[in-house]
C-alpha positions as CSV (number, residue, x, y, z in Angstrom):
1,X,30.4,71.7,22.0
2,X,28.5,70.5,18.5
3,X,30.9,68.0,17.5
4,X,30.8,66.5,21.2
5,X,27.4,66.3,21.0
6,X,27.1,64.8,17.9
7,X,29.3,62.3,18.6
8,X,27.7,61.5,21.5
9,X,23.8,61.1,19.4
10,X,26.2,58.8,16.8
11,X,27.1,56.6,19.7
12,X,24.1,56.1,21.0
13,X,22.6,55.3,18.1
14,X,25.1,53.1,17.6
15,X,24.1,51.3,20.8
16,X,20.4,51.4,19.9
17,X,20.9,49.9,16.2
18,X,22.7,46.6,18.0
19,X,20.2,46.8,20.5
20,X,17.8,46.6,18.4
21,X,19.7,44.2,16.1
22,X,19.6,42.0,19.2
23,X,16.5,41.1,19.8
24,X,15.1,41.0,16.2
25,X,18.1,37.9,16.3
26,X,17.4,36.3,19.5
27,X,13.7,36.1,18.7
28,X,13.2,35.1,15.6
29,X,16.5,32.0,15.9
30,X,17.3,29.8,18.9
31,X,20.7,28.3,17.8
32,X,19.1,25.1,19.5
33,X,15.9,24.8,17.9
34,X,15.2,21.8,15.8
35,X,13.2,21.9,12.8
36,X,10.7,18.6,13.8
37,X,9.1,19.1,17.5
38,X,10.3,15.6,18.5
39,X,9.2,16.2,21.7
40,X,5.4,16.7,21.2
41,X,5.3,14.2,18.4
42,X,6.3,11.5,21.4
43,X,3.9,12.5,23.6
44,X,1.4,11.7,20.3
45,X,3.5,8.7,20.2
46,X,2.6,7.9,24.2
47,X,-0.8,8.7,23.6
48,X,-1.9,6.3,21.2
49,X,0.2,3.5,22.3
50,X,-1.1,4.0,25.6
51,X,-5.3,4.0,23.9
52,X,-6.0,0.7,23.2
53,X,-8.9,2.0,20.8
54,X,-6.4,3.7,19.2
55,X,-4.2,3.2,15.9
56,X,-1.9,1.5,16.6
57,X,-0.6,0.9,20.0
58,X,2.7,-1.0,21.1
59,X,3.5,-4.5,19.8
60,X,5.6,-7.1,21.1
61,X,4.9,-8.5,18.0
62,X,6.4,-5.6,15.9
63,X,10.4,-6.0,15.4
64,X,12.4,-3.4,14.9
65,X,15.2,-4.8,13.0
66,X,15.9,-4.0,9.5
67,X,16.2,-6.7,6.6
68,X,19.8,-7.7,5.8
69,X,21.3,-5.8,2.6
70,X,20.5,-7.5,-0.5
71,X,23.6,-8.8,-2.8
72,X,25.1,-6.9,-4.9
73,X,22.7,-7.8,-8.4
74,X,20.1,-6.0,-6.6
75,X,21.4,-2.7,-5.6
76,X,20.4,-1.7,-2.3
77,X,20.1,1.8,-1.6
78,X,21.1,3.2,1.8
79,X,20.3,6.5,0.6
80,X,21.8,8.0,3.8
81,X,22.7,11.8,2.4
82,X,18.9,12.7,1.2
83,X,18.4,15.4,3.5
84,X,15.6,13.6,5.0
85,X,15.0,13.2,8.9
86,X,16.0,9.7,10.3
87,X,13.2,9.0,11.7
88,X,10.5,11.8,13.4
89,X,8.1,9.3,14.4
90,X,9.3,7.8,17.6
91,X,8.1,4.0,18.9
92,X,9.0,0.6,16.9
93,X,9.0,-0.1,14.0
94,X,7.3,-2.9,12.0
95,X,9.0,-5.4,10.2
96,X,7.6,-4.1,7.0
97,X,8.2,-2.7,3.7
98,X,6.5,-1.1,0.6
99,X,7.0,-3.3,-2.4
100,X,6.9,-1.6,-6.2
101,X,6.8,-3.8,-9.6
102,X,7.1,-1.1,-11.9
103,X,9.5,-0.9,-15.8
104,X,12.2,1.8,-16.2
105,X,9.7,3.9,-18.3
106,X,7.2,3.8,-15.6
107,X,10.0,6.3,-13.8
108,X,7.8,9.7,-14.0
109,X,4.6,7.6,-12.6
110,X,6.4,6.2,-10.1
111,X,8.2,8.9,-9.0
112,X,4.8,11.3,-8.2
113,X,3.3,7.8,-6.6
114,X,6.7,8.0,-3.5
115,X,6.3,11.4,-3.4
116,X,2.8,10.7,-2.1
117,X,3.4,8.7,-0.3
118,X,6.0,10.0,1.5
119,X,4.2,13.1,2.7
120,X,1.8,12.0,3.1
121,X,2.8,8.6,5.2
122,X,6.5,7.5,5.4
123,X,8.8,10.6,6.1
124,X,7.4,10.6,9.1
125,X,8.4,6.2,9.3
126,X,10.7,5.9,6.8
127,X,10.5,2.0,5.8
128,X,12.0,0.4,3.2
129,X,11.1,0.3,-0.1
130,X,11.5,-3.1,-2.4
131,X,11.4,-2.2,-6.0
132,X,10.9,-5.0,-8.4
133,X,11.4,-5.7,-12.6
134,X,11.2,-8.6,-14.9
135,X,14.0,-6.7,-16.3
136,X,17.5,-4.7,-14.7
137,X,17.2,-0.9,-13.5
138,X,18.7,1.3,-14.4
139,X,20.5,3.9,-12.8
140,X,18.1,6.3,-13.7
141,X,15.2,4.8,-11.9
142,X,17.5,3.9,-8.8
143,X,18.8,7.1,-9.0
144,X,15.0,8.8,-8.6
145,X,13.7,6.3,-7.0
146,X,16.2,6.6,-3.7
147,X,16.8,10.1,-3.7
148,X,12.7,9.9,-2.8
149,X,12.5,7.7,-0.6
150,X,13.4,8.1,3.0
151,X,13.7,4.5,3.6
152,X,16.5,2.4,2.5
153,X,15.6,1.8,-2.0
154,X,16.0,-2.4,-2.9
155,X,16.5,-3.2,-6.5
156,X,15.4,-6.6,-7.3
157,X,15.4,-8.4,-10.5
158,X,12.4,-11.0,-11.2
159,X,13.5,-14.4,-11.7
160,X,12.6,-15.7,-15.6
161,X,10.6,-18.8,-14.0
162,X,7.8,-16.0,-11.9
163,X,8.0,-14.0,-15.5
164,X,6.9,-16.8,-18.0
165,X,4.7,-19.2,-19.4
166,X,5.0,-22.9,-17.2
167,X,5.8,-26.0,-18.8
168,X,2.5,-27.2,-18.2
169,X,0.5,-24.3,-20.5
170,X,-0.4,-25.0,-23.8
171,X,0.8,-22.4,-25.7
172,X,-2.0,-22.6,-29.2
173,X,-4.3,-22.6,-26.9
174,X,-3.2,-19.7,-24.8
175,X,-2.8,-17.3,-27.8
176,X,-6.1,-18.3,-29.4
177,X,-7.9,-17.1,-25.9
178,X,-5.7,-13.6,-26.1
179,X,-6.4,-13.8,-30.6
180,X,-10.4,-14.1,-29.2
181,X,-10.4,-11.3,-26.0
182,X,-9.1,-8.8,-28.4
183,X,-12.3,-9.6,-30.7
184,X,-13.8,-8.8,-28.2
185,X,-12.1,-5.7,-26.9
186,X,-11.4,-7.4,-23.1
187,X,-9.0,-5.0,-21.6
188,X,-6.0,-6.2,-21.7
189,X,-7.1,-9.3,-22.9
190,X,-4.5,-9.8,-25.9
191,X,-1.3,-9.2,-23.4
192,X,1.0,-11.5,-22.8
193,X,3.2,-9.4,-19.9
194,X,0.0,-7.9,-18.0
195,X,-1.1,-12.0,-17.6
196,X,2.7,-12.8,-16.5
197,X,2.1,-10.0,-14.1
198,X,-0.6,-11.2,-12.7
199,X,0.7,-14.8,-12.1
200,X,3.6,-13.5,-10.2
201,X,1.7,-11.1,-8.1
202,X,-0.9,-13.7,-6.6
203,X,2.0,-16.5,-6.6
204,X,5.6,-15.1,-6.0
205,X,6.4,-11.5,-5.3
206,X,6.3,-13.1,-1.6
207,X,9.3,-15.5,-3.0
208,X,11.8,-12.8,-3.7
209,X,14.9,-12.7,-1.7
210,X,14.8,-9.3,-1.0
211,X,11.1,-9.9,0.6
212,X,11.6,-12.7,2.7
213,X,12.9,-11.0,6.0
214,X,9.6,-8.9,5.8
215,X,6.9,-9.4,7.6
216,X,4.2,-7.1,6.3
217,X,4.1,-4.6,2.8
218,X,2.1,-2.0,1.8
219,X,2.2,-2.2,-2.1
220,X,2.6,1.0,-4.2
221,X,2.0,1.0,-8.3
222,X,2.9,3.6,-10.6
223,X,0.0,7.1,-10.9
224,X,-1.0,6.5,-7.5
225,X,-2.5,9.7,-5.3
226,X,-2.7,9.4,-1.3
227,X,-5.4,12.2,0.0
228,X,-4.7,12.5,3.1
229,X,-2.7,12.3,5.7
230,X,-1.6,9.3,7.8
231,X,-0.4,10.1,10.9
232,X,-0.5,6.5,12.8
233,X,2.1,3.3,11.8
234,X,0.4,1.4,8.8
235,X,1.8,-1.4,10.0
236,X,2.3,-1.5,13.4
237,X,-1.9,-1.2,13.1
238,X,-2.2,-4.3,11.4
239,X,0.4,-6.2,13.8
240,X,-0.8,-5.1,16.8
241,X,-4.5,-6.1,15.6
242,X,-4.1,-8.8,14.2
243,X,-5.4,-8.0,10.8
244,X,-3.9,-10.2,7.6
245,X,-5.3,-7.9,4.4
246,X,-6.0,-4.4,4.3
247,X,-7.8,-2.6,1.3
248,X,-9.3,0.5,0.3
249,X,-11.7,-0.2,-2.7
250,X,-14.0,-3.6,-3.6
251,X,-15.6,-3.5,-6.4
252,X,-17.3,-5.9,-8.9
253,X,-15.0,-7.9,-11.3
254,X,-15.1,-8.4,-14.8
255,X,-17.1,-11.5,-15.7
256,X,-15.1,-12.2,-19.0
257,X,-11.7,-12.3,-17.6
258,X,-12.8,-15.5,-15.0
259,X,-15.6,-17.4,-16.9
260,X,-13.4,-20.4,-14.6
261,X,-12.1,-19.1,-11.7
262,X,-14.8,-20.3,-10.0
263,X,-15.3,-23.9,-10.6
264,X,-11.6,-23.9,-9.7
265,X,-12.4,-22.4,-6.6
266,X,-14.7,-24.9,-4.9
267,X,-12.5,-27.4,-6.1
268,X,-10.1,-26.7,-3.8
269,X,-12.2,-26.1,-1.1
270,X,-13.6,-29.6,-1.6
271,X,-9.7,-31.3,-1.8
272,X,-9.1,-28.5,1.0
273,X,-11.6,-28.5,3.4
274,X,-9.2,-27.9,6.3
275,X,-8.0,-24.8,5.2
276,X,-11.1,-23.1,5.0
277,X,-11.8,-20.9,7.8
278,X,-14.8,-21.5,10.2
279,X,-15.6,-18.0,10.4
280,X,-14.6,-16.6,7.2
281,X,-15.8,-14.0,4.7
282,X,-18.3,-15.8,2.3
283,X,-20.5,-13.5,1.9
284,X,-18.5,-11.0,0.7
285,X,-17.7,-13.3,-2.6
286,X,-21.8,-15.4,-3.1
287,X,-24.7,-14.2,-2.3
288,X,-26.2,-18.3,-2.2
289,X,-23.4,-19.6,0.6
290,X,-20.6,-20.5,-1.6
291,X,-22.6,-21.9,-5.1
292,X,-22.2,-18.9,-7.3
293,X,-19.4,-16.4,-7.4
294,X,-20.7,-12.9,-7.3
295,X,-17.5,-11.4,-8.4
296,X,-16.7,-8.7,-5.7
297,X,-13.0,-8.6,-5.4
298,X,-10.7,-6.0,-3.3
299,X,-8.4,-3.9,-5.4
300,X,-5.4,-5.0,-5.5
301,X,-3.5,-1.6,-6.4
302,X,-3.7,-1.3,-2.5
303,X,-3.3,-3.6,-0.7
304,X,-1.7,-4.0,3.3
305,X,-0.8,-7.4,4.2
306,X,0.9,-10.2,5.9
307,X,3.8,-12.0,4.1
308,X,3.7,-14.4,6.0
309,X,-0.4,-15.1,4.9
310,X,0.8,-15.9,1.4
311,X,3.9,-17.9,2.3
312,X,1.6,-20.6,4.4
313,X,0.2,-23.8,3.8
314,X,-2.9,-22.8,3.4
315,X,-2.8,-20.2,0.3
316,X,0.3,-21.6,-1.5
317,X,-2.2,-25.2,-1.7
318,X,-4.2,-22.5,-3.1
319,X,-2.4,-21.0,-5.4
320,X,-0.7,-23.9,-7.1
321,X,-4.1,-25.4,-7.6
322,X,-5.2,-22.5,-9.1
323,X,-2.1,-22.3,-11.1
324,X,-1.7,-26.0,-13.0
325,X,-5.4,-24.9,-13.9
326,X,-4.2,-22.8,-17.0
327,X,-6.4,-19.8,-15.9
328,X,-3.9,-17.0,-15.7
329,X,-3.2,-17.7,-20.0
330,X,-6.5,-19.8,-20.9
331,X,-8.5,-17.0,-19.4
332,X,-7.6,-13.4,-17.8
333,X,-7.1,-14.2,-14.3
334,X,-6.4,-11.0,-11.8
335,X,-4.4,-11.1,-9.0
336,X,-7.5,-8.8,-7.5
337,X,-9.6,-11.6,-7.6
338,X,-7.4,-14.4,-6.4
339,X,-5.9,-12.4,-3.4
340,X,-9.3,-11.3,-2.7
341,X,-10.7,-14.5,-2.6
342,X,-8.2,-16.4,-1.0
343,X,-7.9,-14.1,1.7
344,X,-12.0,-14.0,2.2
345,X,-12.1,-17.8,2.4
346,X,-8.8,-18.6,4.8
347,X,-8.9,-15.8,6.5
348,X,-11.2,-14.7,9.6
349,X,-13.0,-12.6,8.6
350,X,-12.3,-10.0,11.9
351,X,-8.6,-9.9,9.9
352,X,-9.4,-8.3,7.2
353,X,-9.5,-4.7,7.3
354,X,-11.1,-1.3,5.5
355,X,-9.1,1.5,5.7
356,X,-12.0,4.5,5.4
357,X,-9.2,6.9,6.9
358,X,-6.7,6.8,3.6
359,X,-7.7,8.6,0.9
360,X,-6.8,7.0,-2.6
361,X,-7.3,7.0,-6.3
362,X,-6.4,5.2,-8.9
363,X,-7.3,5.6,-12.3
364,X,-10.4,5.7,-12.5
365,X,-12.0,5.3,-8.9
366,X,-11.7,7.2,-5.8
367,X,-11.5,6.4,-2.2
368,X,-12.4,9.5,-0.2
369,X,-13.5,9.4,3.4
370,X,-17.0,9.8,3.8
371,X,-17.0,11.4,7.5
372,X,-16.3,15.4,6.3
373,X,-15.6,15.3,10.1
374,X,-12.5,12.7,9.2
375,X,-11.7,15.1,6.2
376,X,-10.5,18.5,7.6
377,X,-8.5,16.1,10.6
378,X,-7.1,14.7,8.0
379,X,-6.2,17.2,5.9
380,X,-7.3,15.3,2.8
381,X,-7.4,17.0,-0.8
382,X,-10.1,14.8,-2.8
383,X,-13.4,15.5,-4.3
384,X,-16.5,13.6,-1.2
385,X,-18.7,13.9,-4.9
386,X,-15.9,11.3,-6.2
387,X,-16.3,8.7,-3.4
388,X,-16.5,4.9,-4.9
389,X,-17.3,3.6,-1.6
390,X,-21.3,4.0,-2.4
391,X,-22.1,3.8,-5.7
392,X,-23.8,0.3,-7.1
393,X,-20.8,-0.6,-8.4
394,X,-19.1,-0.8,-5.7
395,X,-18.5,-3.9,-3.1
396,X,-17.9,-2.0,0.3
397,X,-21.6,-2.8,1.5
398,X,-21.1,-6.0,1.7
399,X,-17.9,-6.1,3.6
400,X,-19.7,-3.7,6.3
401,X,-23.3,-6.6,6.0
402,X,-20.7,-9.3,6.7
403,X,-19.5,-7.6,9.7
404,X,-22.2,-6.4,10.7
405,X,-20.6,-2.4,10.6
406,X,-22.5,0.6,10.8
407,X,-22.4,3.1,8.0
408,X,-20.7,6.0,8.6
409,X,-22.6,10.0,8.3
410,X,-23.5,10.9,5.3
411,X,-23.0,8.2,3.2
412,X,-26.2,8.3,1.4
413,X,-25.4,11.8,0.2
414,X,-22.5,9.9,-2.1
415,X,-24.3,6.7,-3.2
416,X,-25.4,6.8,-7.1
């Protein structure tokens, strides 16, 4: 009798254990549960698409087609097996790419930048990434960056004629300028590669064969940080709202690097009045209607823009004029003032967009959204005290003024 009782107890205990384990298993795991709530994301996309004030809305101009695979010497990598989701955010994609100018030695600093961009934005959208270099990329650079990007990673070699002295430059004169700037301790004043870079970013990057089939780009440099989630498609926002140039930081250029730049600009305006937009942003550049330049510019290490704008006849005429004047080598003209002046004069000022919601850092300046509510919503980790927007050296107040924009609540607390 006692043996039968023990046997019955063991049987009951076994059934009870099986029931408990089954309950735990079915409560915590279901074989069909996806890692990403695609339905919820789709509902969010539909809500954005139905609201004209949201960023972005659906656009007949957007293209979901991808550029063709590059040829062998560019080593395009489709990145098929890195474990990332294939487009977790539904809806059309713009015809766009990230673009980075980097050296092989920049590998770990650009790796940090890619990780910031992917974690905060691109893991949801899987846009391509084009890397450009005046030297061939080495296998390690390609391997690391391909592993980090969720879209196709493409690698391009810059043509020598785009990264060298043009034949009209007087080499002796250019050398004396560099020596003089070095003595005056002007930043990058004695650097030849820096000048090639500024000229390339000003007039050639958008002509590279890997970029010819794209319409929009987002420039990313080594060592940048993104502080906030970007939960909408930035490229579609640009396309849907007919924006041509986007920025996050604006400031004054070093006067010593561009002493005659505005003279060349004024000469261009006289030669090509047909290119100057009637609703331009001259008020951002000049306090006296264009007689003098106040040195304000958009910081071009972050820019989201239209590649077609740079390829247009108006900008090409502008760049050719500046290039022939030689200021990239006889002075130290940067691509930031060149891009900024062109956008401000050749575009309708409504086509220039300030990305208040994209928290960003590039040494030594920070853009941190002014509104605490916005920072919390976007899960920003920047210190608002570091926000450069309303400091004395910032040109953002000019952008707000010429566009009739109201400054965000709390801006007074972030002024000098």
